C-alpha positions as CSV (number, residue, x, y, z in Angstrom):
1,M,0.1,0.0,0.1
2,N,1.4,3.2,-0.7
3,K,1.5,6.6,1.4
4,S,-1.0,8.0,-0.7
5,K,-3.6,5.1,-0.1
6,I,-2.1,4.7,3.5
7,K,-3.8,8.4,3.9
8,K,-6.6,8.4,2.2
9,V,-7.9,5.1,4.6
10,G,-7.0,6.7,7.3
11,Q,-8.9,9.6,6.7
12,E,-12.0,7.7,5.5
13,V,-11.8,5.8,8.9
14,I,-11.9,9.1,11.0
15,K,-14.6,10.5,8.2
16,L,-16.7,7.0,9.7
17,E,-16.1,7.6,12.9
18,S,-17.1,11.0,13.6
19,I,-20.3,9.9,12.0
20,A,-20.7,7.5,15.1
21,L,-19.9,9.8,17.0
22,A,-22.3,12.2,16.4
23,K,-25.1,9.3,15.7
24,L,-24.0,8.2,19.3
25,S,-23.9,11.7,20.8
26,K,-27.3,11.9,20.2
27,S,-28.9,8.7,21.6
28,L,-28.1,9.7,25.1
29,D,-30.7,9.9,26.9
30,K,-32.4,9.8,30.7
31,D,-30.8,6.7,31.4
32,F,-27.9,7.8,30.3
33,I,-28.0,11.0,33.1
34,K,-29.3,8.5,35.8
35,A,-26.1,6.4,35.2
36,V,-23.7,9.3,35.4
37,E,-26.3,10.5,38.5
38,L,-25.6,7.5,40.6
39,I,-22.1,7.3,39.8
40,S,-21.2,10.6,40.9
41,Q,-23.4,10.3,43.8
42,Q,-21.0,7.6,45.0
43,N,-18.8,8.0,48.5
44,G,-17.8,4.7,48.2
45,K,-15.7,2.4,45.5
46,I,-16.7,1.2,41.9
47,I,-16.0,-2.4,41.5
48,I,-15.5,-2.1,37.3
49,S,-14.1,-5.5,35.5
50,G,-13.8,-7.1,32.5
51,V,-11.9,-10.3,30.8
52,G,-9.7,-9.5,27.5
53,K,-10.9,-6.5,25.6
54,S,-13.7,-5.4,28.0
55,G,-11.3,-5.9,31.1
56,N,-8.7,-3.3,29.0
57,I,-12.0,-0.7,28.8
58,A,-13.0,-1.7,32.0
59,G,-8.8,0.0,33.6
60,K,-9.5,2.8,31.0
61,I,-12.7,3.5,32.8
62,A,-11.5,3.0,36.2
63,C,-8.7,5.2,35.5
64,L,-10.8,8.1,34.6
65,L,-12.5,7.8,37.6
66,Y,-10.1,8.2,39.8
67,T,-8.2,11.1,38.3
68,S,-11.6,12.5,38.2
69,D,-11.7,13.2,41.8
């Protein structure tokens, strides 16, 4: 794959991801708000777990929650 093709594929991926994020942002509803409120009201520990890719995501969420104090 040449440099031009690599750049074109990268731009297409970013374009598709931006469309997906726009759709996702429109799908936030009262359930999302409730979940955020419940998490933010916790005074104790929140346990997040997963295996494989979901474990990696759980680790990132845990890090985000830990550093947002």
